N, C-alpha and C positions, 0 to 999 in steps of 0.2 A: 423492606418494601413487600407488597403483596401482589401476586399475579392473578388474584381471583376477584378483583373488583368488577362490578357490573356497571352498565350504562347509567343505572339509577343512583350509583354512589355519588356522594358530594364531590364536585370537582375541585379539590384543594390539594395542597402539597402532600397530605397524608395518604391520598388515594391514587395519585398519578404515578404511572410507571416511570422509573428512572434507571438507567443502566445501559448495557450494550448487548446487542444481538450481533453475532458474527454470522453473516450469510455467505453460503457458497454460491456465488452468483453464476448462473448458467451462461454459456456462450450464446450470443445473439440478443442479449438483453442489456440495456443501458443501466447506469446506476440510478437515475431518477425513477424509472419504472420499478426498480426494486424497492425504493422508498415507498412508492405508491402501493406496491403489493404488501408491504409490511403494515401500512396504515389500514389497508382493507382487511388483512388478517386480524388485526386488533379490533377493528370495528365489528367484524362478523363474530369474533370471539366474545363480544359483549364487554370490552374494556372501555374505561373512560377515555375521552379524547386525549391523546398524548402527542406532544411535539416529537417529530421524527426527522432525522437528518443522516446523511452518510458521511463517513470519514475518509473521503478520497475517491475521486472518479475512477472507474474501471471501464475501459472501452468495451463496446458490444462484442468485439472479436475475442476479448479476454474473458477468462472465467476465474473463479477462485474467491479468495478472502475479501469480503467487503464489510467493514465494520459499520453497523447501523446504531446510531445514538438515539436513545429514548429520553424524553423529559429533560432533567437537569444535565444529563450527559451531553446534550447537544451543545452546551457551552464549551465543551472540550473538543468538538468535532474538528475545529480548525487546527488543533495540535496534530491530528492524524495526517493532515495535509503535509506537514513538515517532517513526518516520521519516515524512517528508512523502510523500504519494501524489498521483498524477495520474490523473484519470478523464476519459473521454469519455462523455457521457450525453445522452439525448434526452428532452425534456419534451413530452408530448402534452397540448395545451391542451383544455379543455372539460370534463374530468372529474377530480375528486379522489377517490382511493380510500382506504379505511381503512388500507391498508398503504403507501400512497404509491407503489405500483408496479402493474404490470399484473395481478398475481395477486390483488389485493384487490377488495372490493365497493365499488361507486360510492356515495359519501356526499354528493357535491355536484356540481352541473353549472353550466355557464355557456355562453352562446352567444357571448360575446365572444372574438374572436381578435385578439391584439395585433399591431400593425404591426411589421415587422422593425426599423424605426427605433427603436421604443419598447423592443424587446428589447435592442438594442445599447446603448441609453442607460442602461437600468436596471442593467446588469451592474456598473458601478463602485460602485453602492450596496451590493453584496455582496462587495466586494473589500477585503481588509485584515482587521483584527480585528473580529469580529462576535459577537453572541450568537445561539445557535441552539437551538430546542426539538427535542430528539430525537424520532423517531417512536415512537408507542405500540408498534408492532411492532419492537422492538429487543431486543438481548440485555442491556441494562442491567437491574440488579436493583432491584426495589421491595419493600422489607421481606423480603429474602432470596429473592425469586422473580423469574424473568426477566419483563421487561415483556411480551414477546410471549406468554408463557404466560397471563398475566392477561388480556391483550387477547383472546386466543382463547377464554378462558372467559367472555367477556362483561363483564368488570370494567372500570370506568372507570380508566384508567391516567393518573396525574398525575406527570409528570416535571418536573425543574427545567431551566431554560435553562442552557446551558454556553457558555463562551467558546472560540471556535475562530478559526483564521486561514485566510482564503482568499488564498493567495499570488498567484494570478492566475486570471482567469475571462474567457474569450473565446469568440466564436462559432467553431465548427468549419468553417463554410462560408466562401466567398470574399466575404462581405458587406463592402462598402467604405464604409459610412456613417460619420459622425463619431463616433457613440456618445457624444456630449456632451449630458448632460441639459439644460444651460442653452440650448444651441442648439435642442434639441428643443422645449423650452418656448416659446422665442421664435418658432419657426416656427408653433406652434399659436396663440400669443397675438396675433401681429402678421402675419397673412397679407398678402402683396403681391398685390393683384388684377392688377397689370400683369406680374407675373413669377411665376405660380403654380408651386409645387413639383411635381415628378412625383408621381403617385398613390402612396400608401403601400401596400405589399404586406403583407397580413395573413398570419400564419403559423398553420397547424394544429399544427405542431410545430417544435421547434428543437433542434439538437444543439450542445452546449457542451463546452468543455474546461476543467477546473478543476484547479489544483494546490493541495492543501489540507494543513492540519496534521492531526496525529493527533486522533481523536475527532470528525471532521467526518462528518456524515451527508449523503450526496449526495441522498437522497430528501427530506430536510428542506429542503435548499437549493433543490431543484426546486419543492417546494411553495411556499416563500416567494417565489421569483422569480415564479411564476405569480400569486400573490396581489398582489404589488407591481404587476403589470401589469393588475390589475383583473379577473382571471379565476381559474380554477383549473386544476390540471394534475397529472400524475403521470409517473413515470419508466417508459419502455417499453424502454430500452436502456441498459446500464451496462457499461462496460469499463474496467478499470484498466490503464493503459498504462505506469505506473512505480510502483515501491514502493522508497523509499530509493534506493540506487544501481542497482537492477535495472530494466531497461527491456524493453519487449516484443520488441525485436529479439534479445534473449538467450533468450527463452522458447521452450520446446518443448512439443509436445502429449504427452499420456499415451501415445498410440499410438507416437510417436517414441521415448519413453522405453523402452517395452517392447521395441521393435525393437532399440534400442541396447544395452540390458541383456542381451538374449539373445545379441547378437553380441560381448559382452565388450569394448565400446568406451566404457564410461562415462567413462573418463579424458578422452575427447574433449569431453565436454559438462559435466563437473563444474567449476564455478568454484572457485577456491581460497578458503580461509577468509577471507583478507584482502579479498576482493571485497566483503564486507559491511562493510568498514571504510575505504571510500575517502575518508571525510572525516577520518580519523585519521592523523596523520603517523607514519611508520615510524621506529623507533629500533633501530639495530643494537647489540647488546650484545656485550661481550667474554665469552669462555667462563666466566670466574669470576663475572661479573655475572649471566649467564644461570643458572648453577648456584645462586647465592644467591636469585634470584627464584623458581626452581622449588622451592627448599627453604623458602621463606617467610621467609628471613632479611632483616633490614633492610639496605637499600642506600641509602647517603647520598652526598652530594657530587656529585650529577649536575648538570652545567652547563646542562641544558636549561631553557627557560622552563616555568612551571607549566602543566599541562594533561594531557590524555589522550594516550597514545602506544601504538602497536602495536609491542611489543617482539619482536625476533626474533634468532636466532643464525644468521647467514648467511641462508638461505632458510627456515629452520625457525621456525614460530611458537612463541613462548614464553609471552606473556601480553599482555593488555590492561592497561596500568598507568596510574596517575596519579602525576605528579610535583608535589609541593608543597614549595617551599623546598629543592629538591635531594634530597628524600627520596622514595623509591619506595613506593607502596602498590599492591597487586595488586587489580585490578577483576575480572578473569577470567583464570584460568590455563589453559593448554592442555597436553595430554598428547601430545606428539609425540616420536619418537626424534630424537637429534641428527643423524642422517644421513637425509635424505629418500630414500624408496624410489623 
């Protein structure tokens, strides 16, 4: 693909941009305005009109990795919604807010500040498959209306618990305690007067790193961790460091995007379509197989094991396909010319 096409270039598959931009979304900006900012940067940079979408909403409070799909990659944006995410977040102890973040009104307070030993120990209770109550201020719909709209209107919002998976949860600091709840309980229940443990350091706040499944609310996780520690808390800092295969070391700021687009060097920073399919094996098709797939004809006799494949002709994406019993079905077809520009 080429990142140097102008507005006057013919608007066909050979000139449209396709791939991924990984944006480092700033705090205070929603995901949809980021998409608009990308479209504006492309337009001002003189690129042909390109379809743009994001691969997973990131709240205005949050910052960090937001995959932006361009052109044919928008057909894969839905896969990003199902992908695991990694977040770094800070819980401020002592106050719980109605939004579970720093923007809400305080609804509960506590003078208790948990020891760091207790924080480290409780994390394993929130690791693995858990049930989580989403926050009232969320985009989930209740009787056809967003929960946050009802909450802002003063309505009581009743949501149902949902099953999510916390793949990993750990302290972001250099804390080196055991983090073993049984050891923590023993140390409290059977103190040794001849060998007293060092004094426990209480924490006003703690920063954690969590790798989570789709549908996980970090604000709810923070609320529940604080409550499990016998106190209350809310999120004051939230950064997404990874979304699916995309990590923060690949992310660029919107300012960098505008600068790059103006200099006609987008090809240097656009990741290829297949970057969003790093967990899908590639399958090289013969020209006649690629033609059949593009035309929607049945392809049988494939020797590969059952599963999803990223089918391509040479370096040109053809389709995301599924093979079952040697027969190909198309999950998503891509519209690229046979010869990469």
